[in-house]
C-alpha positions in Angstrom: -24.0 -9.9 -32.7 -21.2 -11.8 -34.4 -21.0 -15.5 -34.9 -18.3 -16.0 -32.2 -20.5 -14.2 -29.6 -23.6 -16.2 -30.6 -21.6 -19.4 -30.3 -20.3 -18.5 -26.9 -23.8 -17.7 -25.6 -25.3 -20.9 -27.0 -22.6 -23.0 -25.4 -23.1 -21.3 -22.1 -26.8 -21.9 -22.2 -26.2 -25.6 -23.0 -23.7 -26.1 -20.2 -26.1 -24.4 -17.8 -28.8 -26.8 -18.8 -26.8 -30.0 -18.6 -27.4 -30.7 -14.9 -31.1 -30.5 -15.4 -31.0 -32.8 -18.4 -28.8 -35.2 -16.4 -31.1 -35.2 -13.4 -34.2 -35.8 -15.6 -32.5 -38.7 -17.3 -31.4 -40.2 -14.0 -34.9 -39.9 -12.5 -36.3 -41.8 -15.5 -33.8 -44.6 -15.1 -33.3 -45.0 -11.4 -36.3 -46.2 -9.4 -36.5 -43.6 -6.7 -39.6 -42.5 -4.9 -40.6 -40.4 -1.9 -42.7 -41.5 1.1 -45.2 -38.6 1.4 -45.2 -38.9 5.2 -41.8 -37.1 5.1 -43.7 -34.1 3.7 -46.7 -34.1 6.0 -45.7 -30.7 7.5 -44.5 -29.1 4.2 -47.7 -27.2 3.2 -50.6 -28.5 1.0 -50.5 -31.5 -1.3 -49.7 -29.3 -4.3 -46.7 -27.9 -2.6 -45.5 -31.3 -1.4 -45.7 -32.8 -4.9 -43.8 -29.8 -6.2 -41.0 -30.5 -3.7 -40.8 -34.1 -5.0 -40.8 -32.9 -8.6 -38.1 -30.2 -8.0 -35.9 -32.9 -6.4 -35.9 -34.7 -9.7 -38.0 -37.6 -8.4 -41.0 -38.8 -10.4 -42.6 -41.3 -8.0 -44.2 -41.3 -4.6 -45.5 -43.7 -1.9 -48.7 -42.4 -0.3 -49.2 -42.1 3.5 -52.6 -43.0 5.0 -54.9 -40.1 4.4 -58.6 -39.4 3.9 -58.3 -35.8 3.0 -58.1 -36.0 -0.8 -60.3 -37.6 -3.4 -58.9 -39.9 -6.1 -59.8 -37.4 -8.8 -58.0 -34.5 -7.1 -55.0 -36.6 -6.3 -54.7 -37.9 -9.9 -54.9 -34.4 -11.3 -52.1 -33.2 -9.1 -50.0 -36.2 -9.8 -50.4 -35.6 -13.5 -49.6 -31.9 -13.1 -46.2 -32.8 -11.8 -45.7 -36.0 -13.9 -45.5 -38.1 -10.8 -46.7 -41.7 -10.4 -47.7 -43.6 -7.3 -45.7 -46.8 -6.8 -47.3 -47.8 -3.5 -49.7 -46.7 -0.7 -49.5 -47.2 3.0 -52.9 -48.5 4.2 -53.9 -49.2 7.8 -55.0 -52.7 8.8 -58.4 -51.3 9.9 -59.1 -50.1 6.4 -58.0 -53.3 4.8 -60.4 -55.2 7.1 -63.4 -52.9 6.7 -63.1 -51.5 3.2 -60.9 -53.6 1.0 -62.9 -53.1 -2.1 -62.9 -49.3 -1.6 -59.2 -49.2 -0.9 -58.6 -51.2 -4.1 -60.9 -49.0 -6.2 -59.2 -45.8 -4.9 -55.7 -47.0 -5.7 -56.6 -48.5 -9.1 -58.1 -45.2 -10.1 -54.8 -43.4 -9.5 -52.7 -46.2 -11.2 -51.3 -47.9 -8.1 -51.2 -51.6 -7.6 -49.2 -52.1 -4.4 -50.5 -51.6 -0.9 -48.3 -51.6 2.2 -49.2 -52.2 5.8 -47.2 -49.6 7.7 -47.6 -51.2 11.1 -50.0 -53.8 12.6 -53.1 -53.2 14.8 -52.7 -52.1 18.4 -52.8 -55.6 19.9 -49.7 -56.5 17.9 -47.8 -53.3 18.8 -45.4 -52.9 21.7 -45.8 -53.1 24.7 -47.9 -56.1 23.6 -46.1 -59.2 22.2 -47.1 -59.6 18.6 -48.8 -62.8 17.5 -46.7 -63.4 14.4 -48.7 -66.5 13.4 -52.1 -64.9 13.5 -50.8 -61.7 11.9 -49.1 -63.6 9.2 -52.2 -65.7 8.5 -54.3 -62.6 8.1 -51.8 -60.7 5.9 -51.4 -63.8 3.8 -55.2 -64.0 3.3 -55.5 -60.3 2.4 -52.5 -60.7 0.0 -54.3 -63.5 -1.8 -57.5 -61.5 -2.1 -55.5 -58.6 -3.5 -53.6 -60.8 -6.0 -56.9 -61.9 -7.4 -57.8 -58.2 -7.9 -54.5 -57.5 -9.7 -52.9 -55.9 -6.6 -49.9 -56.7 -4.3 -49.5 -56.4 -0.5 -46.3 -55.7 1.4 -45.5 -55.1 5.0 -43.2 -52.3 6.4 -41.1 -53.0 9.4 -39.9 -51.0 12.4 -37.5 -52.5 15.0 -39.9 -54.5 17.1 -40.5 -57.0 14.2 -36.8 -57.8 14.3 -36.6 -59.3 17.8 -35.5 -62.9 18.0 -38.3 -65.5 17.9 -36.8 -69.0 18.2 -33.7 -68.2 16.1 -35.5 -66.0 13.5 -36.8 -62.5 13.5 -40.5 -61.9 14.0 -40.5 -60.5 10.4 -39.2 -63.7 9.0 -41.8 -65.7 11.0 -44.5 -63.4 9.7 -43.4 -63.9 6.2 -43.2 -67.7 6.5 -46.8 -67.9 7.7 -48.1 -65.4 5.2 -46.7 -67.2 2.2 -45.3 -66.0 -1.1 -48.0 -63.4 -1.9 -46.8 -61.1 0.9 -43.9 -58.8 0.1 -41.7 -56.8 2.4 -40.9 -53.1 2.4 -37.6 -53.1 4.4 -36.9 -50.0 6.4 -33.1 -50.0 6.5 -32.7 -47.5 9.3 -35.0 -49.5 11.6 -33.1 -52.7 10.8 -29.9 -51.0 12.0 -31.7 -49.7 15.1 -32.7 -53.2 15.9 -28.9 -54.0 16.1 -29.0 -56.0 12.8 -27.0 -55.7 9.7 -29.1 -54.4 6.7 -26.9 -56.3 4.3 -27.5 -59.6 6.1 -31.2 -58.9 6.4 -31.5 -58.2 2.7 -29.8 -61.5 2.1 -32.2 -63.4 4.3 -35.2 -61.8 2.6 -33.9 -62.1 -0.9 -36.7 -62.3 -3.5 -39.3 -61.0 -1.0 -38.3 -57.3 -0.7 -40.4 -55.2 -3.0 -38.8 -51.9 -1.8 -36.6 -50.4 0.8 -37.2 -47.3 2.8 -34.0 -45.3 2.2 -33.2 -43.3 5.2 -30.2 -43.1 7.5 -29.4 -42.9 11.2 -27.5 -40.0 12.6 -24.3 -40.7 14.7 -24.9 -41.3 18.4 -26.0 -38.1 20.2 -26.7 -36.2 17.0 -29.9 -35.3 15.2 -32.0 -35.8 18.4 -34.5 -33.1 17.3 -35.0 -35.2 14.2 -35.6 -38.5 16.0 -32.0 -39.5 15.4 -32.6 -40.0 11.7 -30.5 -38.5 8.9 -30.8 -38.0 5.1 -29.5 -40.9 2.9 -25.7 -40.9 2.9 -25.4 -38.4 5.7 -25.5 -40.9 8.6 -23.9 -44.1 9.8 -25.4 -46.7 7.4 -22.9 -48.4 5.1 -24.5 -47.5 1.8 -21.6 -48.7 -0.4 -22.3 -52.2 1.0 -26.1 -51.8 1.3 -26.8 -50.7 -2.3 -25.2 -53.8 -4.0 -27.1 -56.0 -1.5 -30.4 -54.4 -2.4 -29.7 -55.2 -6.1 -28.9 -58.8 -5.2 -32.1 -59.0 -3.1 -34.3 -57.9 -6.1 -35.3 -54.6 -4.6 -37.4 -52.6 -7.2 -37.9 -49.3 -5.5 -35.8 -47.0 -3.2 -38.3 -44.9 -1.2 -36.8 -41.9 0.5 -38.2 -41.3 4.0 -37.4 -39.3 7.1 -39.7 -39.5 10.2 -39.0 -36.1 11.7 -37.2 -33.8 9.2 -36.5 -30.2 10.1 -36.2 -29.4 6.4 -38.2 -32.0 4.4 -37.2 -30.5 1.0 -33.5 -30.7 1.8 -33.8 -34.2 3.1 -35.5 -35.4 -0.1 -33.0 -33.5 -2.4 -30.0 -34.8 -0.5 -31.3 -38.4 -0.6 -32.3 -38.2 -4.3 -28.9 -36.7 -5.2 -27.1 -39.5 -3.3 -29.1 -42.3 -4.9 -28.9 -40.8 -8.4 -25.1 -40.8 -8.0 -24.6 -44.2 -6.5 -27.4 -46.4 -7.9 -26.7 -48.0 -11.3 -29.4 -47.0 -13.8 -29.9 -50.6 -14.9 -33.5 -51.4 -13.9 -36.1 -51.1 -16.6 -39.6 -49.8 -15.9 -40.9 -53.4 -16.2 -38.6 -54.5 -13.4 -39.8 -51.7 -11.2 -43.5 -52.6 -11.3 
């Protein structure tokens, strides 16, 4: 083989590899994670984590599960070079087994717990008691702070109803105090009839992460709960993303409640965020 031919082959191989290099670099710099609930129907845990890895994402948020030991989970996470940035934990588990929850999460390197929804008495059709819920969450958040952990609350649309001029979510946060963070689900904010940009402004400094998902246009995606992959729906991402930066958001967690094709939803969302998010946040800012 002559020098010219070898040079041509080498260049071709390098050019073919560039997208992979670019994606790997972006995944290191841009704080993107995947909520594992999105992948609940995509095979076993090994297969689910492979989907995350293959999408160029190196972080996950765990969904509530008692089906895997900390040791097994840590081994699989290490296999795919994936870290856990947060875990959804039910209120019942925080009440009954806080030390066990903390031990499990610390053993896999996670320091942030997220309440995905309140207990039954504070769920529709009941009227939530924002004061009582805020007081309890604030108390748990203080206990977790003393253990080197952080607590956040994830919203749906019912927390965003008006309560004397403010949303229930704002009332909850006021009562809970500064130890409680918010994981703002942007699609649910929009479904509540509110502007995600305005809500990010109201909660500035309190939003640990956003759930990055989209709403499909009216009448579309009904077999997927009306949700869409990031950038494929009606949310104004060119306005939202700068607002997340201004609000101090540290993680962008891709989620879809009812995806037909979970792997495609994650890849689409990751590609969109890699392209549109500035790679400015350092690893210390993400924690």
